[in-house]
N, C-alpha and C positions, 0 to 999 in steps of 0.2 A: 429418502434422499430427497438431500439439498438442492433446491431452487438456485438459480442466477441474482434472484430478488437474494437468498439467504446468502451468500459467499461474496454478493456488494454488501449486505450491513454489515459482513465480518470484519470489513474490511475498512470501513467506520469505524467498526470498532475498538478493530488495533487501536485506530489511529485517536481514542478516545486515555487514548493508560496515559497516564501522568508518574512521577516517578515516585517512588513510593509505595502505591495500589500493586496487585495480585490479577491476577487471573480466576477465577472461577469455572472451570472449562461445559463443566457441566450445565449451569444457567446460565452461562453467559453474558456477566457481572462482573464486576469492577471490584474490588474490598479495600478496603481501605484497614492498614498498617495498623496492630491494636492486636494484645494480648485473651480478646476472645477469639479475633479473624482468627488467627495460632494456632488458640488448642481447636476452634470449628474448621480445621481445613487438618487438620494432627486427629484429633475424634472424633469428631459427626463424616464432616466429604474432606474424605482425604484426596488431597487435590496436585499432586507431585508438578517438578518446575516444567520435568517432558513431559507432561501432559500440557504446559501451557505451548510449550516447543513446538509439540505436533498440529495445535491447535495453528497457530502461527506457521506452518511450514505448508502446511494444507490450504489457510487459507490463500495467501501467495499464490499458490501454485492452481490453482482454481482463477483468481484470481487473473492468471495469464492467461489461459485458457481461454473465458468470455473475451479479454482483452483480443487474441487473437483475431477468435471470431469473426469482435465486432470490426477489428478491420479490414477482415476478411470482406466482409457485405459492409456493401458498393452502396444500403442507403445513409442518409441523409443522419434520421436518427440516428445510429449505432456510432457512425462517427465520432459525431456529439456523447455517447455515451462510454465511447472510449478514449477521445480528451480527458471525463473524467473518473473511471477510473486508473489515466496516468495518475492527472490528478491523485483522490487519492490514497495510490500506491505510494507517492511521499507522502505522500502528510502520518498516513503509515510505519513508515519506518520510522517518527516521531515516536510512534510507543515503543517501536521496538526499541531505541533508546534510553527511554526510562526505563523499561523491564531492566534491561541491562543494570539502570542506575540501581533497582530498586534491590536486587544478587550485589551488588559488587564485590562481594565475599567468594562471592563464588565461580572460583576463576575460570573451569571449566565451559561454565554454560554461560559467562560473556564471550570462552570465544566463536558457542556455537551459536549464541544472535548476531556480535562480530560478523562472523562466518554467511552467516541466513541476511544480514543488511546491505554487507558487500552482492552476493548472488541478486540481490531485487535490485541493485542499485546498475550492475553489467546489465543484468537487462532488461528496466528498465531506456537505459544508451542505445543498445543495439538496438530495442524496437527505434527509438527512436531517428534511430542513425536507418537503419534501413528500409523507414518509414516515412521517410525524416518529415517528423516530426519536429518543431524546437520549440522552447519556450517559450511562450512570449511572454510581454511587458503585465502586470495584471493593471489593470485599473481601476481607479476610483470610483470606479462606476455603482454601487453599490455592495459592493464585496471589502469586506471588512480582514479576512485573510487573505495576509501580505506576506506570507511566506507560501505559498502553493501558485504554484504556475496555471497560466489553462497556456491550453496547444492551439498549435495552427496549421496547418501546412504549410512545408514549404516549395515552394516550384522554381524547378529553375529551368529557363530559360535556354532548350542549344538554340545552336550556333542559325540552326536550319530555319529552327522558330520565329528567330529574330532579325535575317532577312528576309521573310516570307512577311517580316510584319513590314519591311520599308520599298515593299513594293505598289 
């Protein structure tokens, strides 16, 4: 049985995929393009694109389950972790884009990756809207990753609250 930590580590792993790299699903490692990689994937350790897709889809599904669980838990620690998962989901989409470039000659596989990416983006948007989460500006304090948003909870003040503040 996969632990929460394993699932979230796999999400971070997906974010590390670069164009040209292939996923060795069983070994959970990235392989650079070479004739040796092609030979080993064909003869020794058969690994197919469908395995990579299933790995991606399963990891995203599990990550959303964990995210929703953390958002439903009222603790500050879980809320902080939930914001990190949202950030990691966005970063992992870059890995999906990289795989699309790796397999650009396989139109059907690229369409599957596009569909997966669009589904993940839609779910992120849905969660941000329903939970009133908005990406905040990334500060320059210690963060070298300018492409990944940080999340804050937005709070809309109702008219009743603003009237009681005036009393």
